[in-house]
C-alpha positions as CSV (number, residue, x, y, z in Angstrom):
1,M,-42.9,-36.6,-40.1
2,Y,-43.7,-40.1,-39.2
3,Q,-43.5,-42.2,-36.0
4,L,-40.4,-44.6,-36.8
5,T,-41.2,-46.9,-33.9
6,D,-43.6,-49.6,-34.5
7,L,-44.9,-51.6,-31.7
8,H,-47.6,-53.8,-33.0
9,T,-47.4,-55.9,-36.1
10,H,-48.0,-59.5,-37.1
11,S,-46.8,-62.4,-39.5
12,T,-47.3,-65.7,-40.8
13,A,-46.8,-67.0,-37.1
14,S,-50.6,-65.9,-36.4
15,D,-52.7,-64.2,-39.1
16,G,-50.2,-62.2,-40.8
17,T,-49.1,-62.6,-44.7
18,L,-45.5,-62.2,-44.2
19,T,-43.1,-64.3,-42.7
20,P,-41.4,-63.0,-39.6
21,S,-38.2,-62.4,-41.7
22,Q,-40.2,-60.9,-44.5
23,L,-41.9,-58.5,-42.0
24,V,-38.5,-57.2,-40.8
25,V,-37.0,-56.5,-43.9
26,R,-40.0,-54.6,-45.1
27,A,-40.1,-52.4,-41.8
28,H,-36.5,-51.8,-42.3
29,A,-37.0,-50.8,-45.9
30,A,-39.8,-48.6,-44.8
31,G,-37.5,-46.6,-42.4
32,V,-38.5,-48.2,-39.2
33,R,-35.9,-48.7,-36.7
34,V,-38.0,-50.1,-33.8
35,L,-40.1,-53.1,-34.7
36,A,-42.3,-55.4,-32.4
37,L,-43.4,-58.5,-33.6
38,T,-46.7,-59.0,-31.6
39,D,-48.3,-62.2,-33.1
40,H,-51.7,-63.2,-31.7
41,D,-51.1,-65.7,-28.8
42,T,-47.8,-67.1,-29.8
43,T,-44.2,-65.9,-29.9
44,D,-42.9,-68.6,-32.4
45,G,-42.2,-66.1,-34.9
46,L,-39.6,-64.2,-32.6
47,A,-36.6,-66.4,-33.2
48,E,-36.7,-65.6,-36.9
49,A,-37.7,-62.2,-36.6
50,G,-34.4,-61.8,-34.4
51,S,-31.9,-63.2,-36.7
52,A,-33.1,-61.2,-39.5
53,A,-33.6,-58.2,-37.5
54,A,-30.0,-58.5,-36.2
55,A,-28.6,-58.9,-39.5
56,L,-30.3,-55.3,-40.5
57,G,-29.5,-53.4,-37.4
58,L,-32.9,-53.0,-36.4
59,Y,-34.0,-52.9,-33.1
60,L,-36.7,-55.7,-32.5
61,V,-38.8,-55.6,-29.4
62,P,-40.0,-59.4,-28.5
63,G,-43.6,-58.9,-28.1
64,V,-47.1,-61.0,-28.2
65,E,-50.6,-59.7,-28.5
66,I,-52.9,-61.6,-26.0
67,S,-56.8,-62.2,-26.3
68,V,-58.5,-61.1,-23.2
69,T,-62.2,-61.4,-22.5
70,W,-63.3,-58.3,-20.3
71,G,-67.0,-57.0,-19.8
72,G,-68.5,-59.8,-22.2
73,I,-66.2,-58.5,-25.1
74,T,-62.7,-59.2,-26.3
75,V,-60.2,-56.8,-25.6
76,H,-56.2,-57.0,-26.8
77,L,-53.0,-56.6,-24.9
78,V,-49.7,-55.8,-26.4
79,G,-46.8,-57.8,-24.3
80,L,-43.7,-55.6,-25.0
81,H,-40.1,-56.7,-24.0
82,I,-41.3,-60.0,-22.8
83,D,-38.7,-63.3,-22.3
84,P,-40.7,-65.7,-24.7
85,G,-38.9,-68.7,-22.7
86,N,-40.9,-68.0,-19.6
87,A,-42.8,-70.8,-18.5
88,A,-45.9,-68.8,-17.2
89,L,-46.4,-66.9,-20.2
90,Q,-46.2,-70.1,-22.7
91,A,-48.6,-71.9,-20.0
92,G,-51.2,-69.5,-20.5
93,L,-50.3,-69.1,-24.3
94,T,-50.9,-72.6,-24.5
95,R,-54.2,-72.6,-23.1
96,L,-55.4,-69.9,-25.4
97,L,-54.1,-71.7,-28.6
98,D,-56.0,-74.7,-27.4
99,F,-59.0,-72.6,-27.6
100,R,-58.3,-71.2,-30.8
101,A,-57.6,-74.7,-32.5
102,W,-61.0,-75.7,-31.4
103,R,-62.5,-72.4,-32.5
104,A,-61.4,-72.6,-35.7
105,E,-63.0,-76.0,-36.3
106,E,-66.3,-74.9,-34.7
107,I,-66.2,-71.8,-37.1
108,G,-66.0,-74.2,-40.0
109,R,-68.3,-76.4,-39.0
110,R,-71.1,-73.7,-38.6
111,L,-70.2,-72.0,-42.0
112,A,-71.1,-75.7,-43.5
113,Q,-73.9,-75.9,-42.0
114,H,-75.1,-72.1,-43.8
115,G,-73.7,-73.6,-46.9
116,I,-70.3,-72.9,-47.1
117,A,-68.2,-75.7,-47.5
118,G,-64.6,-76.3,-46.9
119,A,-64.0,-73.0,-44.6
120,Y,-61.8,-74.7,-42.5
121,E,-59.5,-76.8,-44.8
122,R,-58.9,-73.5,-46.9
123,A,-58.5,-71.6,-43.5
124,R,-56.0,-73.9,-42.4
125,T,-53.9,-73.7,-45.9
126,L,-54.0,-70.0,-45.7
127,A,-52.5,-70.3,-42.3
128,Q,-49.8,-72.5,-43.6
129,G,-50.2,-74.7,-40.8
130,R,-49.8,-72.4,-37.9
131,L,-52.3,-70.4,-35.8
132,V,-55.7,-70.5,-37.7
133,G,-57.6,-67.3,-37.2
134,R,-60.9,-65.6,-37.9
135,T,-58.7,-63.8,-40.5
136,H,-57.8,-66.9,-42.6
137,F,-61.7,-67.8,-42.9
138,A,-62.5,-64.1,-43.8
139,R,-59.4,-64.3,-46.8
140,F,-61.1,-67.7,-47.7
141,L,-64.6,-66.1,-48.0
142,V,-63.1,-63.2,-50.3
143,E,-61.6,-65.8,-52.2
144,C,-65.0,-67.7,-52.9
145,G,-67.0,-64.6,-53.5
146,Q,-68.9,-64.6,-50.4
147,A,-67.8,-60.8,-50.0
148,P,-65.6,-58.1,-51.7
149,D,-63.3,-57.6,-48.6
150,V,-62.4,-58.8,-45.1
151,Q,-64.0,-56.3,-43.3
152,T,-67.2,-56.8,-44.8
153,V,-66.8,-60.8,-44.0
154,F,-66.2,-59.6,-40.5
155,R,-69.4,-57.6,-40.3
156,H,-71.6,-60.4,-42.2
157,F,-70.0,-63.5,-41.3
158,L,-68.0,-63.6,-38.0
159,T,-69.7,-61.3,-35.5
160,R,-72.0,-62.1,-32.8
161,G,-75.3,-63.2,-34.5
162,K,-73.8,-64.1,-37.6
163,P,-73.2,-67.9,-39.5
164,G,-69.7,-67.9,-38.5
165,H,-69.6,-66.2,-34.7
166,V,-68.4,-68.5,-32.2
167,P,-68.6,-67.0,-28.5
168,S,-65.0,-66.2,-27.4
169,D,-63.4,-67.6,-23.9
170,W,-60.1,-65.8,-23.7
171,A,-58.0,-64.8,-20.8
172,R,-59.0,-62.8,-18.1
173,L,-57.7,-59.4,-17.8
174,E,-55.4,-60.5,-14.5
175,E,-54.3,-63.5,-16.3
176,A,-52.8,-61.8,-19.2
177,V,-51.2,-58.8,-17.6
178,G,-49.9,-61.4,-15.0
179,W,-48.6,-63.6,-17.8
180,I,-47.0,-60.3,-19.3
181,R,-45.3,-59.1,-16.2
182,A,-44.1,-62.6,-15.0
183,A,-42.2,-62.5,-18.5
184,G,-40.4,-59.5,-17.3
185,G,-42.8,-57.2,-20.0
186,E,-44.6,-54.4,-20.2
187,A,-48.3,-54.5,-20.9
188,V,-50.2,-52.3,-23.0
189,I,-54.0,-52.1,-24.4
190,A,-53.8,-52.3,-28.1
191,H,-56.0,-50.2,-30.0
192,P,-58.6,-49.0,-27.1
193,A,-60.5,-46.8,-29.8
194,R,-61.7,-49.9,-31.7
195,Y,-63.4,-51.7,-28.8
196,D,-67.6,-51.1,-28.4
197,L,-67.2,-49.3,-25.4
198,T,-68.6,-46.0,-23.9
199,A,-66.1,-43.4,-22.5
200,R,-66.9,-44.6,-18.9
201,Q,-66.3,-48.1,-19.7
202,L,-63.0,-47.6,-21.4
203,S,-61.9,-45.2,-18.3
204,R,-62.8,-48.3,-16.0
205,L,-60.8,-50.8,-18.2
206,C,-58.1,-48.5,-17.9
207,G,-58.3,-48.0,-14.2
208,E,-58.3,-51.8,-13.6
209,F,-55.6,-52.4,-16.0
210,R,-53.6,-49.8,-14.5
211,E,-54.2,-51.2,-10.8
212,L,-52.9,-54.8,-11.8
213,G,-49.6,-53.3,-13.2
214,G,-50.5,-52.5,-16.9
215,L,-48.4,-49.9,-18.1
216,G,-49.5,-48.1,-21.3
217,I,-52.3,-47.8,-24.3
218,E,-51.8,-47.8,-27.7
219,V,-52.5,-44.1,-28.5
220,V,-51.5,-44.1,-32.1
221,S,-53.0,-47.2,-34.0
222,G,-53.5,-48.1,-37.6
223,S,-57.1,-48.2,-36.7
224,H,-57.3,-45.0,-34.9
225,D,-58.1,-41.4,-36.9
226,R,-57.0,-37.9,-35.8
227,D,-59.9,-37.6,-33.4
228,A,-59.3,-41.0,-32.1
229,I,-55.3,-40.3,-31.4
230,L,-56.2,-37.2,-29.5
231,R,-59.0,-38.9,-27.3
232,M,-56.8,-41.7,-26.6
233,A,-53.9,-39.5,-25.8
234,Q,-56.5,-37.4,-23.3
235,L,-57.1,-40.7,-21.9
236,A,-53.4,-41.7,-21.2
237,R,-52.9,-38.5,-19.5
238,A,-55.8,-38.8,-17.3
239,Q,-55.2,-42.5,-16.1
240,G,-51.5,-42.2,-15.7
241,L,-50.3,-44.6,-18.6
242,R,-47.6,-44.3,-21.0
243,A,-48.4,-43.7,-24.7
244,S,-47.7,-46.6,-27.5
245,A,-47.8,-46.7,-31.3
246,G,-48.1,-49.8,-33.5
247,S,-49.8,-50.1,-36.9
248,D,-51.3,-53.6,-36.0
249,Y,-49.8,-54.3,-39.5
250,H,-50.8,-57.7,-41.4
251,G,-49.2,-57.5,-44.7
252,P,-49.2,-55.5,-48.2
253,E,-52.8,-56.4,-48.8
254,Q,-53.7,-53.5,-46.7
255,P,-52.2,-50.8,-49.1
256,W,-53.8,-48.0,-47.0
257,L,-51.7,-49.2,-44.0
258,E,-47.9,-49.3,-44.2
259,L,-45.3,-49.8,-42.1
260,G,-43.2,-46.6,-41.1
261,R,-46.1,-44.4,-41.8
262,L,-47.4,-43.7,-38.0
263,P,-48.1,-40.0,-36.9
264,P,-46.0,-38.9,-34.1
265,L,-47.3,-39.1,-30.6
266,P,-49.2,-36.3,-29.4
267,A,-47.7,-33.5,-27.3
268,G,-47.9,-34.3,-23.7
269,C,-47.8,-38.1,-24.0
270,V,-45.1,-40.1,-22.0
271,P,-43.8,-42.8,-24.4
272,I,-44.0,-46.2,-23.6
273,W,-40.1,-46.5,-24.6
274,A,-39.1,-43.3,-22.3
275,D,-37.0,-46.0,-20.0
276,W,-36.0,-48.4,-22.6
277,P,-31.8,-47.7,-22.4
278,S,-30.9,-50.2,-25.1
279,M,-32.7,-48.1,-27.8
280,A,-29.7,-45.5,-27.6
281,T,-27.3,-47.9,-28.9
282,G,-29.6,-50.4,-31.3
283,E,-29.0,-53.6,-29.6
284,S,-31.9,-55.3,-29.2
285,P,-33.2,-57.4,-25.8
286,L,-34.0,-60.4,-28.1
287,V,-30.3,-61.1,-28.5
288,C,-30.3,-61.9,-24.8
289,A,-33.4,-63.5,-24.5
290,L,-33.2,-66.0,-27.3
291,G,-29.5,-66.2,-27.7
292,C,-29.8,-65.2,-31.4
């Protein structure tokens, strides 16, 4: 039995390899019935995804994944059911995109100093003229034989203390939650088991997040194994947070991670979608939000 709701995916609007419409078609073919497009710090893919979803009868949740600096590390918040036209949200995302643009150029400069020329230009090509992220640099470094896979690139080139690392300056937790709520959305902590945090620190993050108006955490994630899912389910119950499920899908280049193949939420979890009335009819709120 698989979870047919996937609330964390990416397209070419950020660092995915499928266009928004291709992503929707693939999700529908895989049996996904409720899909959220949550590109990094941008909502640019939502209109295209909304049109494709409407044609297929798939319930598309308008979303975004916002980068946050908390406790000296980067964490990610997923915003679900956001209004992509909200001014406060878009002002915040514009600030983050400006930083991303500078960071991409700086990563290129640092890699060049390490003897790897042309990284920024190739990463920009791979990004297809859109947001240039670290994943695009990782794909370039695999292409040119610097590492066998993207995961190795991150470990050896793009993390703290490595040649291409650039310290991050993202949104504060209270800002990101505020932007999501201003846009009428529900804030969710993405892939919480992935962060380099102790159990006490993760509990403190969840507590601060809940007090700011955050609603849920990803209990089921493409990067969570069975033990992590059970731990995150226990954390969600202890913190009074709702449980979300998302693959963090970036494209078919990751064959071990496919849309429509998430395990169900553990017993006792309150799903983030428990109060979503329009799921019963299959009518996506994106139709109203974007007028598509």
